[in-house]
PyMOL commands that place a pseudoatom at each C-alpha (Angstrom):
pseudoatom trace, name=CA, resn=MET, resi=1, chain=A, elem=C, hetatm=0, pos=[-0.154, 0.055, -0.005]
pseudoatom trace, name=CA, resn=GLU, resi=2, chain=A, elem=C, hetatm=0, pos=[1.454, 3.468, -0.949]
pseudoatom trace, name=CA, resn=VAL, resi=3, chain=A, elem=C, hetatm=0, pos=[0.873, 6.548, 1.412]
pseudoatom trace, name=CA, resn=VAL, resi=4, chain=A, elem=C, hetatm=0, pos=[2.112, 10.368, 1.460]
pseudoatom trace, name=CA, resn=LYS, resi=5, chain=A, elem=C, hetatm=0, pos=[5.385, 11.080, 2.718]
pseudoatom trace, name=CA, resn=GLY, resi=6, chain=A, elem=C, hetatm=0, pos=[7.052, 13.950, 3.026]
pseudoatom trace, name=CA, resn=ILE, resi=7, chain=A, elem=C, hetatm=0, pos=[11.170, 14.414, 1.778]
pseudoatom trace, name=CA, resn=ARG, resi=8, chain=A, elem=C, hetatm=0, pos=[13.059, 17.106, 3.388]
pseudoatom trace, name=CA, resn=GLY, resi=9, chain=A, elem=C, hetatm=0, pos=[16.569, 18.494, 2.154]
pseudoatom trace, name=CA, resn=ALA, resi=10, chain=A, elem=C, hetatm=0, pos=[18.656, 21.218, 1.768]
pseudoatom trace, name=CA, resn=ILE, resi=11, chain=A, elem=C, hetatm=0, pos=[21.951, 22.311, 0.024]
pseudoatom trace, name=CA, resn=THR, resi=12, chain=A, elem=C, hetatm=0, pos=[24.268, 25.559, 0.048]
pseudoatom trace, name=CA, resn=VAL, resi=13, chain=A, elem=C, hetatm=0, pos=[25.220, 27.719, -3.286]
pseudoatom trace, name=CA, resn=THR, resi=14, chain=A, elem=C, hetatm=0, pos=[28.276, 29.378, -3.397]
pseudoatom trace, name=CA, resn=GLU, resi=15, chain=A, elem=C, hetatm=0, pos=[26.967, 32.597, -5.283]
pseudoatom trace, name=CA, resn=ASN, resi=16, chain=A, elem=C, hetatm=0, pos=[24.072, 34.099, -6.010]
pseudoatom trace, name=CA, resn=SER, resi=17, chain=A, elem=C, hetatm=0, pos=[23.969, 33.516, -9.924]
pseudoatom trace, name=CA, resn=ALA, resi=18, chain=A, elem=C, hetatm=0, pos=[21.303, 31.164, -12.001]
pseudoatom trace, name=CA, resn=GLU, resi=19, chain=A, elem=C, hetatm=0, pos=[23.756, 28.867, -12.900]
pseudoatom trace, name=CA, resn=ALA, resi=20, chain=A, elem=C, hetatm=0, pos=[24.855, 28.273, -9.336]
pseudoatom trace, name=CA, resn=ILE, resi=21, chain=A, elem=C, hetatm=0, pos=[20.919, 27.907, -8.149]
pseudoatom trace, name=CA, resn=GLU, resi=22, chain=A, elem=C, hetatm=0, pos=[20.110, 25.694, -10.843]
pseudoatom trace, name=CA, resn=GLU, resi=23, chain=A, elem=C, hetatm=0, pos=[23.215, 23.573, -10.633]
pseudoatom trace, name=CA, resn=GLN, resi=24, chain=A, elem=C, hetatm=0, pos=[23.087, 22.807, -6.758]
pseudoatom trace, name=CA, resn=THR, resi=25, chain=A, elem=C, hetatm=0, pos=[19.067, 22.565, -7.147]
pseudoatom trace, name=CA, resn=LYS, resi=26, chain=A, elem=C, hetatm=0, pos=[19.781, 19.610, -9.855]
pseudoatom trace, name=CA, resn=LYS, resi=27, chain=A, elem=C, hetatm=0, pos=[22.281, 18.179, -7.599]
pseudoatom trace, name=CA, resn=LEU, resi=28, chain=A, elem=C, hetatm=0, pos=[19.598, 18.081, -4.457]
pseudoatom trace, name=CA, resn=LEU, resi=29, chain=A, elem=C, hetatm=0, pos=[17.116, 16.793, -6.405]
pseudoatom trace, name=CA, resn=THR, resi=30, chain=A, elem=C, hetatm=0, pos=[19.092, 13.828, -7.831]
pseudoatom trace, name=CA, resn=GLU, resi=31, chain=A, elem=C, hetatm=0, pos=[20.236, 12.674, -4.905]
pseudoatom trace, name=CA, resn=ILE, resi=32, chain=A, elem=C, hetatm=0, pos=[16.798, 13.071, -3.292]
pseudoatom trace, name=CA, resn=PHE, resi=33, chain=A, elem=C, hetatm=0, pos=[15.325, 10.716, -5.927]
pseudoatom trace, name=CA, resn=LEU, resi=34, chain=A, elem=C, hetatm=0, pos=[18.481, 8.156, -5.986]
pseudoatom trace, name=CA, resn=GLN, resi=35, chain=A, elem=C, hetatm=0, pos=[18.255, 7.670, -2.248]
pseudoatom trace, name=CA, resn=ASN, resi=36, chain=A, elem=C, hetatm=0, pos=[14.683, 7.326, -1.818]
pseudoatom trace, name=CA, resn=ASN, resi=37, chain=A, elem=C, hetatm=0, pos=[14.158, 5.924, -5.204]
pseudoatom trace, name=CA, resn=LEU, resi=38, chain=A, elem=C, hetatm=0, pos=[11.749, 8.397, -6.213]
pseudoatom trace, name=CA, resn=LYS, resi=39, chain=A, elem=C, hetatm=0, pos=[9.668, 8.173, -9.477]
pseudoatom trace, name=CA, resn=LYS, resi=40, chain=A, elem=C, hetatm=0, pos=[8.472, 11.270, -11.077]
pseudoatom trace, name=CA, resn=GLU, resi=41, chain=A, elem=C, hetatm=0, pos=[4.894, 10.087, -11.484]
pseudoatom trace, name=CA, resn=LYS, resi=42, chain=A, elem=C, hetatm=0, pos=[4.519, 9.479, -8.132]
pseudoatom trace, name=CA, resn=ILE, resi=43, chain=A, elem=C, hetatm=0, pos=[5.894, 13.322, -6.938]
pseudoatom trace, name=CA, resn=ILE, resi=44, chain=A, elem=C, hetatm=0, pos=[2.547, 15.092, -5.569]
pseudoatom trace, name=CA, resn=SER, resi=45, chain=A, elem=C, hetatm=0, pos=[4.220, 18.644, -5.471]
pseudoatom trace, name=CA, resn=ILE, resi=46, chain=A, elem=C, hetatm=0, pos=[7.739, 20.354, -4.256]
pseudoatom trace, name=CA, resn=PHE, resi=47, chain=A, elem=C, hetatm=0, pos=[7.995, 22.949, -2.341]
pseudoatom trace, name=CA, resn=PHE, resi=48, chain=A, elem=C, hetatm=0, pos=[11.263, 25.338, -2.690]
pseudoatom trace, name=CA, resn=THR, resi=49, chain=A, elem=C, hetatm=0, pos=[12.724, 28.197, -0.171]
pseudoatom trace, name=CA, resn=LEU, resi=50, chain=A, elem=C, hetatm=0, pos=[15.332, 29.805, -0.582]
pseudoatom trace, name=CA, resn=THR, resi=51, chain=A, elem=C, hetatm=0, pos=[17.369, 32.188, 1.705]
pseudoatom trace, name=CA, resn=PRO, resi=52, chain=A, elem=C, hetatm=0, pos=[16.681, 35.977, 1.089]
pseudoatom trace, name=CA, resn=ASP, resi=53, chain=A, elem=C, hetatm=0, pos=[20.304, 36.436, -0.072]
pseudoatom trace, name=CA, resn=LEU, resi=54, chain=A, elem=C, hetatm=0, pos=[19.662, 34.060, -2.989]
pseudoatom trace, name=CA, resn=ASN, resi=55, chain=A, elem=C, hetatm=0, pos=[17.446, 35.894, -5.663]
pseudoatom trace, name=CA, resn=ALA, resi=56, chain=A, elem=C, hetatm=0, pos=[19.076, 34.982, -9.229]
pseudoatom trace, name=CA, resn=GLN, resi=57, chain=A, elem=C, hetatm=0, pos=[16.923, 31.954, -10.584]
pseudoatom trace, name=CA, resn=PHE, resi=58, chain=A, elem=C, hetatm=0, pos=[13.965, 30.201, -9.249]
pseudoatom trace, name=CA, resn=PRO, resi=59, chain=A, elem=C, hetatm=0, pos=[14.815, 26.530, -8.024]
pseudoatom trace, name=CA, resn=ALA, resi=60, chain=A, elem=C, hetatm=0, pos=[11.784, 25.442, -10.070]
pseudoatom trace, name=CA, resn=THR, resi=61, chain=A, elem=C, hetatm=0, pos=[13.415, 26.010, -13.304]
pseudoatom trace, name=CA, resn=ALA, resi=62, chain=A, elem=C, hetatm=0, pos=[16.403, 23.441, -12.731]
pseudoatom trace, name=CA, resn=ALA, resi=63, chain=A, elem=C, hetatm=0, pos=[13.392, 20.864, -11.755]
pseudoatom trace, name=CA, resn=ARG, resi=64, chain=A, elem=C, hetatm=0, pos=[11.854, 21.832, -15.138]
pseudoatom trace, name=CA, resn=LYS, resi=65, chain=A, elem=C, hetatm=0, pos=[14.655, 21.547, -16.866]
pseudoatom trace, name=CA, resn=ALA, resi=66, chain=A, elem=C, hetatm=0, pos=[15.458, 18.233, -15.138]
pseudoatom trace, name=CA, resn=GLY, resi=67, chain=A, elem=C, hetatm=0, pos=[12.100, 16.782, -16.787]
pseudoatom trace, name=CA, resn=LEU, resi=68, chain=A, elem=C, hetatm=0, pos=[9.867, 17.903, -13.681]
pseudoatom trace, name=CA, resn=THR, resi=69, chain=A, elem=C, hetatm=0, pos=[7.241, 19.162, -16.266]
pseudoatom trace, name=CA, resn=GLU, resi=70, chain=A, elem=C, hetatm=0, pos=[4.355, 18.062, -15.064]
pseudoatom trace, name=CA, resn=VAL, resi=71, chain=A, elem=C, hetatm=0, pos=[4.966, 18.048, -11.125]
pseudoatom trace, name=CA, resn=PRO, resi=72, chain=A, elem=C, hetatm=0, pos=[3.526, 21.410, -9.295]
pseudoatom trace, name=CA, resn=LEU, resi=73, chain=A, elem=C, hetatm=0, pos=[6.491, 23.146, -8.205]
pseudoatom trace, name=CA, resn=LEU, resi=74, chain=A, elem=C, hetatm=0, pos=[6.622, 26.519, -6.230]
pseudoatom trace, name=CA, resn=CYS, resi=75, chain=A, elem=C, hetatm=0, pos=[9.341, 28.845, -4.797]
pseudoatom trace, name=CA, resn=ALA, resi=76, chain=A, elem=C, hetatm=0, pos=[9.231, 31.106, -1.673]
pseudoatom trace, name=CA, resn=GLN, resi=77, chain=A, elem=C, hetatm=0, pos=[11.679, 33.059, 0.589]
pseudoatom trace, name=CA, resn=GLU, resi=78, chain=A, elem=C, hetatm=0, pos=[12.863, 31.808, 3.704]
pseudoatom trace, name=CA, resn=ILE, resi=79, chain=A, elem=C, hetatm=0, pos=[12.341, 33.834, 6.893]
pseudoatom trace, name=CA, resn=ALA, resi=80, chain=A, elem=C, hetatm=0, pos=[15.316, 36.076, 7.274]
pseudoatom trace, name=CA, resn=VAL, resi=81, chain=A, elem=C, hetatm=0, pos=[16.173, 34.949, 10.937]
pseudoatom trace, name=CA, resn=PRO, resi=82, chain=A, elem=C, hetatm=0, pos=[19.354, 36.959, 12.001]
pseudoatom trace, name=CA, resn=GLY, resi=83, chain=A, elem=C, hetatm=0, pos=[22.855, 34.714, 12.398]
pseudoatom trace, name=CA, resn=SER, resi=84, chain=A, elem=C, hetatm=0, pos=[20.991, 31.720, 10.013]
pseudoatom trace, name=CA, resn=LEU, resi=85, chain=A, elem=C, hetatm=0, pos=[22.796, 29.755, 7.541]
pseudoatom trace, name=CA, resn=LYS, resi=86, chain=A, elem=C, hetatm=0, pos=[23.439, 31.770, 4.370]
pseudoatom trace, name=CA, resn=LYS, resi=87, chain=A, elem=C, hetatm=0, pos=[22.913, 31.128, 0.772]
pseudoatom trace, name=CA, resn=VAL, resi=88, chain=A, elem=C, hetatm=0, pos=[20.787, 27.748, 1.422]
pseudoatom trace, name=CA, resn=ILE, resi=89, chain=A, elem=C, hetatm=0, pos=[18.289, 26.141, -0.900]
pseudoatom trace, name=CA, resn=ARG, resi=90, chain=A, elem=C, hetatm=0, pos=[15.411, 23.817, 1.037]
pseudoatom trace, name=CA, resn=ILE, resi=91, chain=A, elem=C, hetatm=0, pos=[13.165, 21.292, -0.767]
pseudoatom trace, name=CA, resn=LEU, resi=92, chain=A, elem=C, hetatm=0, pos=[10.065, 19.576, 0.554]
pseudoatom trace, name=CA, resn=ILE, resi=93, chain=A, elem=C, hetatm=0, pos=[8.752, 17.210, -1.951]
pseudoatom trace, name=CA, resn=LEU, resi=94, chain=A, elem=C, hetatm=0, pos=[5.391, 15.267, -1.434]
pseudoatom trace, name=CA, resn=THR, resi=95, chain=A, elem=C, hetatm=0, pos=[5.080, 11.943, -2.672]
pseudoatom trace, name=CA, resn=TYR, resi=96, chain=A, elem=C, hetatm=0, pos=[3.441, 8.505, -2.941]
pseudoatom trace, name=CA, resn=LEU, resi=97, chain=A, elem=C, hetatm=0, pos=[5.879, 5.917, -1.570]
pseudoatom trace, name=CA, resn=PRO, resi=98, chain=A, elem=C, hetatm=0, pos=[5.130, 2.323, -0.116]
pseudoatom trace, name=CA, resn=GLU, resi=99, chain=A, elem=C, hetatm=0, pos=[3.935, 2.354, 3.106]
pseudoatom trace, name=CA, resn=ASN, resi=100, chain=A, elem=C, hetatm=0, pos=[7.018, 0.510, 4.816]
pseudoatom trace, name=CA, resn=GLN, resi=101, chain=A, elem=C, hetatm=0, pos=[9.803, 2.606, 2.688]
pseudoatom trace, name=CA, resn=LYS, resi=102, chain=A, elem=C, hetatm=0, pos=[12.097, 4.127, 4.870]
pseudoatom trace, name=CA, resn=VAL, resi=103, chain=A, elem=C, hetatm=0, pos=[12.603, 8.024, 3.816]
pseudoatom trace, name=CA, resn=HIS, resi=104, chain=A, elem=C, hetatm=0, pos=[16.178, 9.696, 3.490]
pseudoatom trace, name=CA, resn=HIS, resi=105, chain=A, elem=C, hetatm=0, pos=[16.011, 13.416, 4.258]
pseudoatom trace, name=CA, resn=LEU, resi=106, chain=A, elem=C, hetatm=0, pos=[19.398, 14.740, 2.682]
pseudoatom trace, name=CA, resn=TYR, resi=107, chain=A, elem=C, hetatm=0, pos=[21.238, 17.736, 3.748]
pseudoatom trace, name=CA, resn=LEU, resi=108, chain=A, elem=C, hetatm=0, pos=[24.403, 18.451, 1.601]
pseudoatom trace, name=CA, resn=GLU, resi=109, chain=A, elem=C, hetatm=0, pos=[27.563, 20.474, 1.490]
pseudoatom trace, name=CA, resn=GLY, resi=110, chain=A, elem=C, hetatm=0, pos=[27.258, 23.610, 4.008]
pseudoatom trace, name=CA, resn=ALA, resi=111, chain=A, elem=C, hetatm=0, pos=[23.625, 22.351, 4.728]
pseudoatom trace, name=CA, resn=LYS, resi=112, chain=A, elem=C, hetatm=0, pos=[24.592, 19.486, 6.957]
pseudoatom trace, name=CA, resn=VAL, resi=113, chain=A, elem=C, hetatm=0, pos=[25.061, 21.633, 9.755]
pseudoatom trace, name=CA, resn=LEU, resi=114, chain=A, elem=C, hetatm=0, pos=[21.128, 22.374, 9.754]
pseudoatom trace, name=CA, resn=ARG, resi=115, chain=A, elem=C, hetatm=0, pos=[20.453, 18.718, 10.566]
pseudoatom trace, name=CA, resn=PRO, resi=116, chain=A, elem=C, hetatm=0, pos=[23.589, 16.827, 11.649]
pseudoatom trace, name=CA, resn=ASP, resi=117, chain=A, elem=C, hetatm=0, pos=[21.004, 14.100, 13.125]
pseudoatom trace, name=CA, resn=PHE, resi=118, chain=A, elem=C, hetatm=0, pos=[21.013, 13.043, 9.159]
for i in range(1, 118): cmd.bond("trace and resi %d" % i, "trace and resi %d" % (i + 1))
show_as sticks, trace
zoom trace
């Protein structure tokens, strides 16, 4: 039986450029898809957020270029909390997965400090 599950992740970007945002978004998506054995036809939606210092590109653009053309995508800006990690792309994927499948949340590169428990 399949159920709806949420998968979280984040990755840092070295600079505020369209190329860097697209490259890191693609890397994060690729790793999450591989680690969780995701199928794009099972994805319900993907929600991206970026820290306020990233505004050169929508992460959804990278997702569309990666073939997620039928998946509802949404981008938003994170709250500017003083002292928080800069240049971060976060993701929440809602998908159908087998009830007994373990979810692998991925925090890559500089974003590893956000969730050291993963």
